[in-house]
PDB file of N, CA, C and O in Angstrom, chain B, residues numbered from 101:
ATOM      1  N   MET B 101       0.829  -1.177   0.000  1.00  0.00           N
ATOM      2  CA  MET B 101       0.000   0.000   0.000  1.00  0.00           C
ATOM      3  C   MET B 101       0.877   1.246   0.000  1.00  0.00           C
ATOM      4  O   MET B 101       2.052   1.217   0.366  1.00  0.00           O
ATOM      5  N   LEU B 102       0.266   2.320  -0.418  1.00  0.00           N
ATOM      6  CA  LEU B 102       0.990   3.571  -0.575  1.00  0.00           C
ATOM      7  C   LEU B 102       1.590   4.060   0.744  1.00  0.00           C
ATOM      8  O   LEU B 102       2.739   4.500   0.781  1.00  0.00           O
ATOM      9  N   SER B 103       0.828   3.983   1.801  1.00  0.00           N
ATOM     10  CA  SER B 103       1.305   4.517   3.079  1.00  0.00           C
ATOM     11  C   SER B 103       2.458   3.704   3.649  1.00  0.00           C
ATOM     12  O   SER B 103       3.289   4.248   4.376  1.00  0.00           O
ATOM     13  N   SER B 104       2.527   2.424   3.339  1.00  0.00           N
ATOM     14  CA  SER B 104       3.645   1.622   3.849  1.00  0.00           C
ATOM     15  C   SER B 104       4.931   1.907   3.089  1.00  0.00           C
ATOM     16  O   SER B 104       6.020   1.671   3.613  1.00  0.00           O
ATOM     17  N   VAL B 105       4.826   2.411   1.866  1.00  0.00           N
ATOM     18  CA  VAL B 105       6.011   2.724   1.068  1.00  0.00           C
ATOM     19  C   VAL B 105       6.495   4.146   1.348  1.00  0.00           C
ATOM     20  O   VAL B 105       7.690   4.376   1.534  1.00  0.00           O
ATOM     21  N   LEU B 106       5.566   5.092   1.377  1.00  0.00           N
ATOM     22  CA  LEU B 106       5.963   6.493   1.497  1.00  0.00           C
ATOM     23  C   LEU B 106       6.053   6.995   2.936  1.00  0.00           C
ATOM     24  O   LEU B 106       6.777   7.956   3.198  1.00  0.00           O
ATOM     25  N   ASN B 107       5.358   6.388   3.854  1.00  0.00           N
ATOM     26  CA  ASN B 107       5.417   6.733   5.277  1.00  0.00           C
ATOM     27  C   ASN B 107       5.259   8.240   5.532  1.00  0.00           C
ATOM     28  O   ASN B 107       6.112   8.878   6.149  1.00  0.00           O
ATOM     29  N   SER B 108       4.149   8.778   5.043  1.00  0.00           N
ATOM     30  CA  SER B 108       3.842  10.183   5.321  1.00  0.00           C
ATOM     31  C   SER B 108       2.365  10.305   5.650  1.00  0.00           C
ATOM     32  O   SER B 108       1.564   9.429   5.325  1.00  0.00           O
ATOM     33  N   ASP B 109       2.022  11.404   6.300  1.00  0.00           N
ATOM     34  CA  ASP B 109       0.613  11.626   6.662  1.00  0.00           C
ATOM     35  C   ASP B 109      -0.263  11.724   5.416  1.00  0.00           C
ATOM     36  O   ASP B 109      -1.383  11.215   5.395  1.00  0.00           O
ATOM     37  N   ARG B 110       0.250  12.375   4.392  1.00  0.00           N
ATOM     38  CA  ARG B 110      -0.518  12.520   3.153  1.00  0.00           C
ATOM     39  C   ARG B 110      -0.754  11.157   2.494  1.00  0.00           C
ATOM     40  O   ARG B 110      -1.846  10.898   1.988  1.00  0.00           O
ATOM     41  N   ALA B 111       0.245  10.297   2.496  1.00  0.00           N
ATOM     42  CA  ALA B 111       0.101   8.965   1.915  1.00  0.00           C
ATOM     43  C   ALA B 111      -0.953   8.161   2.671  1.00  0.00           C
ATOM     44  O   ALA B 111      -1.729   7.423   2.064  1.00  0.00           O
ATOM     45  N   VAL B 112      -0.980   8.300   3.983  1.00  0.00           N
ATOM     46  CA  VAL B 112      -1.986   7.603   4.796  1.00  0.00           C
ATOM     47  C   VAL B 112      -3.379   8.101   4.431  1.00  0.00           C
ATOM     48  O   VAL B 112      -4.300   7.299   4.273  1.00  0.00           O
ATOM     49  N   LEU B 113      -3.546   9.420   4.295  1.00  0.00           N
ATOM     50  CA  LEU B 113      -4.857   9.982   3.956  1.00  0.00           C
ATOM     51  C   LEU B 113      -5.309   9.536   2.560  1.00  0.00           C
ATOM     52  O   LEU B 113      -6.481   9.218   2.359  1.00  0.00           O
ATOM     53  N   ILE B 114      -4.397   9.514   1.618  1.00  0.00           N
ATOM     54  CA  ILE B 114      -4.735   9.063   0.269  1.00  0.00           C
ATOM     55  C   ILE B 114      -5.115   7.589   0.286  1.00  0.00           C
ATOM     56  O   ILE B 114      -6.061   7.181  -0.389  1.00  0.00           O
ATOM     57  N   ASN B 115      -4.389   6.799   1.046  1.00  0.00           N
ATOM     58  CA  ASN B 115      -4.695   5.371   1.160  1.00  0.00           C
ATOM     59  C   ASN B 115      -6.094   5.158   1.745  1.00  0.00           C
ATOM     60  O   ASN B 115      -6.838   4.298   1.273  1.00  0.00           O
ATOM     61  N   ILE B 116      -6.447   5.923   2.752  1.00  0.00           N
ATOM     62  CA  ILE B 116      -7.787   5.824   3.346  1.00  0.00           C
ATOM     63  C   ILE B 116      -8.846   6.226   2.332  1.00  0.00           C
ATOM     64  O   ILE B 116      -9.892   5.585   2.242  1.00  0.00           O
ATOM     65  N   ALA B 117      -8.586   7.278   1.570  1.00  0.00           N
ATOM     66  CA  ALA B 117      -9.545   7.727   0.549  1.00  0.00           C
ATOM     67  C   ALA B 117      -9.750   6.647  -0.511  1.00  0.00           C
ATOM     68  O   ALA B 117     -10.877   6.410  -0.946  1.00  0.00           O
ATOM     69  N   ILE B 118      -8.674   5.999  -0.922  1.00  0.00           N
ATOM     70  CA  ILE B 118      -8.782   4.931  -1.924  1.00  0.00           C
ATOM     71  C   ILE B 118      -9.620   3.778  -1.398  1.00  0.00           C
ATOM     72  O   ILE B 118     -10.462   3.245  -2.121  1.00  0.00           O
ATOM     73  N   ILE B 119      -9.402   3.393  -0.166  1.00  0.00           N
ATOM     74  CA  ILE B 119     -10.166   2.291   0.420  1.00  0.00           C
ATOM     75  C   ILE B 119     -11.650   2.659   0.527  1.00  0.00           C
ATOM     76  O   ILE B 119     -12.515   1.817   0.285  1.00  0.00           O
ATOM     77  N   ARG B 120     -11.943   3.895   0.884  1.00  0.00           N
ATOM     78  CA  ARG B 120     -13.347   4.339   0.963  1.00  0.00           C
ATOM     79  C   ARG B 120     -14.013   4.299  -0.409  1.00  0.00           C
ATOM     80  O   ARG B 120     -15.176   3.914  -0.528  1.00  0.00           O
ATOM     81  N   ILE B 121     -13.278   4.695  -1.438  1.00  0.00           N
ATOM     82  CA  ILE B 121     -13.839   4.665  -2.792  1.00  0.00           C
ATOM     83  C   ILE B 121     -14.155   3.235  -3.206  1.00  0.00           C
ATOM     84  O   ILE B 121     -15.228   2.965  -3.746  1.00  0.00           O
ATOM     85  N   PHE B 122     -13.221   2.318  -2.955  1.00  0.00           N
ATOM     86  CA  PHE B 122     -13.481   0.925  -3.318  1.00  0.00           C
ATOM     87  C   PHE B 122     -14.665   0.351  -2.540  1.00  0.00           C
ATOM     88  O   PHE B 122     -15.430  -0.451  -3.075  1.00  0.00           O
ATOM     89  N   THR B 123     -14.812   0.754  -1.298  1.00  0.00           N
ATOM     90  CA  THR B 123     -15.956   0.292  -0.497  1.00  0.00           C
ATOM     91  C   THR B 123     -17.268   0.801  -1.089  1.00  0.00           C
ATOM     92  O   THR B 123     -18.242   0.053  -1.172  1.00  0.00           O
ATOM     93  N   LYS B 124     -17.296   2.074  -1.503  1.00  0.00           N
ATOM     94  CA  LYS B 124     -18.508   2.621  -2.124  1.00  0.00           C
ATOM     95  C   LYS B 124     -18.805   1.940  -3.452  1.00  0.00           C
ATOM     96  O   LYS B 124     -19.959   1.638  -3.755  1.00  0.00           O
ATOM     97  N   LEU B 125     -17.768   1.698  -4.242  1.00  0.00           N
ATOM     98  CA  LEU B 125     -17.974   1.010  -5.518  1.00  0.00           C
ATOM     99  C   LEU B 125     -18.565  -0.378  -5.305  1.00  0.00           C
ATOM    100  O   LEU B 125     -19.465  -0.791  -6.036  1.00  0.00           O
ATOM    101  N   ARG B 126     -18.065  -1.091  -4.317  1.00  0.00           N
ATOM    102  CA  ARG B 126     -18.592  -2.428  -4.035  1.00  0.00           C
ATOM    103  C   ARG B 126     -20.059  -2.361  -3.619  1.00  0.00           C
ATOM    104  O   ARG B 126     -20.857  -3.203  -4.031  1.00  0.00           O
ATOM    105  N   SER B 127     -20.421  -1.370  -2.809  1.00  0.00           N
ATOM    106  CA  SER B 127     -21.822  -1.265  -2.391  1.00  0.00           C
ATOM    107  C   SER B 127     -22.715  -0.900  -3.581  1.00  0.00           C
ATOM    108  O   SER B 127     -23.847  -1.376  -3.660  1.00  0.00           O
ATOM    109  N   PHE B 128     -22.230  -0.069  -4.505  1.00  0.00           N
ATOM    110  CA  PHE B 128     -23.001   0.247  -5.706  1.00  0.00           C
ATOM    111  C   PHE B 128     -23.196  -0.988  -6.569  1.00  0.00           C
ATOM    112  O   PHE B 128     -24.277  -1.194  -7.121  1.00  0.00           O
ATOM    113  N   LEU B 129     -22.160  -1.814  -6.691  1.00  0.00           N
ATOM    114  CA  LEU B 129     -22.284  -3.032  -7.490  1.00  0.00           C
ATOM    115  C   LEU B 129     -23.293  -3.990  -6.878  1.00  0.00           C
ATOM    116  O   LEU B 129     -24.068  -4.622  -7.596  1.00  0.00           O
ATOM    117  N   LEU B 130     -23.288  -4.099  -5.554  1.00  0.00           N
ATOM    118  CA  LEU B 130     -24.270  -4.962  -4.893  1.00  0.00           C
ATOM    119  C   LEU B 130     -25.679  -4.427  -5.077  1.00  0.00           C
ATOM    120  O   LEU B 130     -26.615  -5.201  -5.275  1.00  0.00           O
ATOM    121  N   LEU B 131     -25.839  -3.113  -5.014  1.00  0.00           N
ATOM    122  CA  LEU B 131     -27.147  -2.498  -5.231  1.00  0.00           C
ATOM    123  C   LEU B 131     -27.625  -2.766  -6.653  1.00  0.00           C
ATOM    124  O   LEU B 131     -28.792  -3.089  -6.875  1.00  0.00           O
ATOM    125  N   GLU B 132     -26.709  -2.628  -7.615  1.00  0.00           N
ATOM    126  CA  GLU B 132     -27.064  -2.876  -9.013  1.00  0.00           C
ATOM    127  C   GLU B 132     -27.476  -4.328  -9.221  1.00  0.00           C
ATOM    128  O   GLU B 132     -28.415  -4.613  -9.964  1.00  0.00           O
ATOM    129  N   LYS B 133     -26.777  -5.238  -8.567  1.00  0.00           N
ATOM    130  CA  LYS B 133     -27.111  -6.659  -8.686  1.00  0.00           C
ATOM    131  C   LYS B 133     -28.526  -6.905  -8.161  1.00  0.00           C
ATOM    132  O   LYS B 133     -29.305  -7.635  -8.774  1.00  0.00           O
ATOM    133  N   GLY B 134     -28.849  -6.297  -7.031  1.00  0.00           N
ATOM    134  CA  GLY B 134     -30.188  -6.447  -6.466  1.00  0.00           C
ATOM    135  C   GLY B 134     -31.254  -5.885  -7.385  1.00  0.00           C
ATOM    136  O   GLY B 134     -32.317  -6.484  -7.545  1.00  0.00           O
ATOM    137  N   LEU B 135     -30.983  -4.746  -7.985  1.00  0.00           N
ATOM    138  CA  LEU B 135     -31.949  -4.146  -8.909  1.00  0.00           C
ATOM    139  C   LEU B 135     -32.114  -5.002 -10.154  1.00  0.00           C
ATOM    140  O   LEU B 135     -33.226  -5.158 -10.657  1.00  0.00           O
ATOM    141  N   ASN B 136     -31.019  -5.556 -10.655  1.00  0.00           N
ATOM    142  CA  ASN B 136     -31.107  -6.435 -11.830  1.00  0.00           C
ATOM    143  C   ASN B 136     -31.958  -7.661 -11.545  1.00  0.00           C
ATOM    144  O   ASN B 136     -32.732  -8.096 -12.398  1.00  0.00           O
ATOM    145  N   GLU B 137     -31.818  -8.221 -10.350  1.00  0.00           N
ATOM    146  CA  GLU B 137     -32.632  -9.385  -9.976  1.00  0.00           C
ATOM    147  C   GLU B 137     -34.110  -9.009  -9.907  1.00  0.00           C
ATOM    148  O   GLU B 137     -34.967  -9.764 -10.366  1.00  0.00           O
ATOM    149  N   ARG B 138     -34.409  -7.835  -9.330  1.00  0.00           N
ATOM    150  CA  ARG B 138     -35.803  -7.400  -9.244  1.00  0.00           C
ATOM    151  C   ARG B 138     -36.397  -7.152 -10.619  1.00  0.00           C
ATOM    152  O   ARG B 138     -37.550  -7.505 -10.869  1.00  0.00           O
ATOM    153  N   ILE B 139     -35.628  -6.553 -11.507  1.00  0.00           N
ATOM    154  CA  ILE B 139     -36.114  -6.295 -12.862  1.00  0.00           C
ATOM    155  C   ILE B 139     -36.356  -7.602 -13.591  1.00  0.00           C
ATOM    156  O   ILE B 139     -37.347  -7.733 -14.310  1.00  0.00           O
ATOM    157  N   SER B 140     -35.465  -8.573 -13.418  1.00  0.00           N
ATOM    158  CA  SER B 140     -35.640  -9.870 -14.074  1.00  0.00           C
ATOM    159  C   SER B 140     -36.921 -10.553 -13.601  1.00  0.00           C
ATOM    160  O   SER B 140     -37.660 -11.120 -14.406  1.00  0.00           O
ATOM    161  N   LYS B 141     -37.180 -10.496 -12.300  1.00  0.00           N
ATOM    162  CA  LYS B 141     -38.412 -11.083 -11.770  1.00  0.00           C
ATOM    163  C   LYS B 141     -39.640 -10.368 -12.325  1.00  0.00           C
ATOM    164  O   LYS B 141     -40.631 -11.010 -12.673  1.00  0.00           O
ATOM    165  N   LEU B 142     -39.576  -9.057 -12.408  1.00  0.00           N
ATOM    166  CA  LEU B 142     -40.689  -8.277 -12.952  1.00  0.00           C
ATOM    167  C   LEU B 142     -40.930  -8.626 -14.412  1.00  0.00           C
ATOM    168  O   LEU B 142     -42.076  -8.790 -14.831  1.00  0.00           O
ATOM    169  N   GLU B 143     -39.853  -8.740 -15.195  1.00  0.00           N
ATOM    170  CA  GLU B 143     -39.994  -9.113 -16.604  1.00  0.00           C
ATOM    171  C   GLU B 143     -40.608 -10.498 -16.742  1.00  0.00           C
ATOM    172  O   GLU B 143     -41.463 -10.720 -17.599  1.00  0.00           O
ATOM    173  N   SER B 144     -40.179 -11.417 -15.909  1.00  0.00           N
ATOM    174  CA  SER B 144     -40.720 -12.774 -15.961  1.00  0.00           C
ATOM    175  C   SER B 144     -42.222 -12.764 -15.663  1.00  0.00           C
ATOM    176  O   SER B 144     -43.005 -13.435 -16.336  1.00  0.00           O
ATOM    177  N   GLY B 145     -42.605 -11.996 -14.651  1.00  0.00           N
ATOM    178  CA  GLY B 145     -44.022 -11.907 -14.297  1.00  0.00           C
ATOM    179  C   GLY B 145     -44.853 -11.284 -15.398  1.00  0.00           C
ATOM    180  O   GLY B 145     -45.947 -11.764 -15.694  1.00  0.00           O
ATOM    181  N   THR B 146     -44.356 -10.228 -16.008  1.00  0.00           N
ATOM    182  CA  THR B 146     -45.118  -9.585 -17.074  1.00  0.00           C
ATOM    183  C   THR B 146     -45.173 -10.461 -18.316  1.00  0.00           C
ATOM    184  O   THR B 146     -46.167 -10.438 -19.042  1.00  0.00           O
ATOM    185  N   ASN B 147     -44.131 -11.228 -18.572  1.00  0.00           N
ATOM    186  CA  ASN B 147     -44.164 -12.147 -19.712  1.00  0.00           C
ATOM    187  C   ASN B 147     -45.262 -13.195 -19.527  1.00  0.00           C
ATOM    188  O   ASN B 147     -45.954 -13.549 -20.482  1.00  0.00           O
ATOM    189  N   LYS B 148     -45.417 -13.685 -18.309  1.00  0.00           N
ATOM    190  CA  LYS B 148     -46.468 -14.664 -18.031  1.00  0.00           C
ATOM    191  C   LYS B 148     -47.854 -14.048 -18.232  1.00  0.00           C
ATOM    192  O   LYS B 148     -48.750 -14.680 -18.792  1.00  0.00           O
ATOM    193  N   VAL B 149     -48.017 -12.812 -17.769  1.00  0.00           N
ATOM    194  CA  VAL B 149     -49.308 -12.134 -17.901  1.00  0.00           C
ATOM    195  C   VAL B 149     -49.635 -11.909 -19.369  1.00  0.00           C
ATOM    196  O   VAL B 149     -50.761 -12.163 -19.796  1.00  0.00           O
ATOM    197  N   PHE B 150     -48.667 -11.436 -20.146  1.00  0.00           N
ATOM    198  CA  PHE B 150     -48.912 -11.207 -21.568  1.00  0.00           C
ATOM    199  C   PHE B 150     -49.200 -12.516 -22.303  1.00  0.00           C
ATOM    200  O   PHE B 150     -49.992 -12.538 -23.245  1.00  0.00           O
ATOM    201  N   LYS B 151     -48.567 -13.592 -21.881  1.00  0.00           N
ATOM    202  CA  LYS B 151     -48.829 -14.883 -22.509  1.00  0.00           C
ATOM    203  C   LYS B 151     -50.290 -15.274 -22.301  1.00  0.00           C
ATOM    204  O   LYS B 151     -50.955 -15.735 -23.229  1.00  0.00           O
ATOM    205  N   VAL B 152     -50.783 -15.090 -21.083  1.00  0.00           N
ATOM    206  CA  VAL B 152     -52.183 -15.410 -20.783  1.00  0.00           C
ATOM    207  C   VAL B 152     -53.115 -14.518 -21.593  1.00  0.00           C
ATOM    208  O   VAL B 152     -54.106 -14.993 -22.147  1.00  0.00           O
ATOM    209  N   VAL B 153     -52.802 -13.230 -21.662  1.00  0.00           N
ATOM    210  CA  VAL B 153     -53.651 -12.293 -22.405  1.00  0.00           C
ATOM    211  C   VAL B 153     -53.717 -12.691 -23.873  1.00  0.00           C
ATOM    212  O   VAL B 153     -54.803 -12.733 -24.450  1.00  0.00           O
ATOM    213  N   PHE B 154     -52.577 -12.983 -24.485  1.00  0.00           N
ATOM    214  CA  PHE B 154     -52.564 -13.351 -25.898  1.00  0.00           C
ATOM    215  C   PHE B 154     -53.249 -14.688 -26.147  1.00  0.00           C
ATOM    216  O   PHE B 154     -53.898 -14.866 -27.177  1.00  0.00           O
ATOM    217  N   GLU B 155     -53.114 -15.624 -25.221  1.00  0.00           N
ATOM    218  CA  GLU B 155     -53.818 -16.901 -25.367  1.00  0.00           C
ATOM    219  C   GLU B 155     -55.330 -16.683 -25.337  1.00  0.00           C
ATOM    220  O   GLU B 155     -56.063 -17.296 -26.112  1.00  0.00           O
ATOM    221  N   ARG B 156     -55.790 -15.822 -24.454  1.00  0.00           N
ATOM    222  CA  ARG B 156     -57.224 -15.552 -24.371  1.00  0.00           C
ATOM    223  C   ARG B 156     -57.719 -14.806 -25.595  1.00  0.00           C
ATOM    224  O   ARG B 156     -58.824 -15.065 -26.072  1.00  0.00           O
ATOM    225  N   LEU B 157     -56.920 -13.885 -26.107  1.00  0.00           N
ATOM    226  CA  LEU B 157     -57.305 -13.183 -27.327  1.00  0.00           C
ATOM    227  C   LEU B 157     -57.367 -14.154 -28.506  1.00  0.00           C
ATOM    228  O   LEU B 157     -58.260 -14.055 -29.347  1.00  0.00           O
ATOM    229  N   ASP B 158     -56.426 -15.086 -28.565  1.00  0.00           N
ATOM    230  CA  ASP B 158     -56.451 -16.094 -29.634  1.00  0.00           C
ATOM    231  C   ASP B 158     -57.697 -16.962 -29.522  1.00  0.00           C
ATOM    232  O   ASP B 158     -58.301 -17.310 -30.536  1.00  0.00           O
ATOM    233  N   SER B 159     -58.087 -17.317 -28.297  1.00  0.00           N
ATOM    234  CA  SER B 159     -59.271 -18.176 -28.141  1.00  0.00           C
ATOM    235  C   SER B 159     -60.544 -17.425 -28.507  1.00  0.00           C
ATOM    236  O   SER B 159     -61.512 -18.038 -28.957  1.00  0.00           O
ATOM    237  N   ILE B 160     -60.560 -16.115 -28.323  1.00  0.00           N
ATOM    238  CA  ILE B 160     -61.736 -15.320 -28.715  1.00  0.00           C
ATOM    239  C   ILE B 160     -61.841 -15.235 -30.224  1.00  0.00           C
ATOM    240  O   ILE B 160     -62.941 -15.296 -30.774  1.00  0.00           O
ATOM    241  N   ASN B 161     -60.714 -15.094 -30.897  1.00  0.00           N
ATOM    242  CA  ASN B 161     -60.690 -14.923 -32.349  1.00  0.00           C
ATOM    243  C   ASN B 161     -60.954 -16.217 -33.109  1.00  0.00           C
ATOM    244  O   ASN B 161     -61.266 -16.162 -34.299  1.00  0.00           O
ATOM    245  N   THR B 162     -60.843 -17.358 -32.481  1.00  0.00           N
ATOM    246  CA  THR B 162     -61.049 -18.617 -33.198  1.00  0.00           C
ATOM    247  C   THR B 162     -62.384 -19.216 -32.947  1.00  0.00           C
ATOM    248  O   THR B 162     -62.696 -20.278 -33.486  1.00  0.00           O
TER     249      THR B 162
END
């Protein structure tokens, strides 16, 4: 790490800032993963609903 090589107060502060950024990035990625899962479930549900609607429309037309 930077602070172990340079041994200065500024290097320590920069190292802490870098670690905080990586922590925030990881939390954003986890949030995005959760949102992607929710969207996939929603798409699956709407696909099922549209399938039923189209099947019923086909049965009316025949």
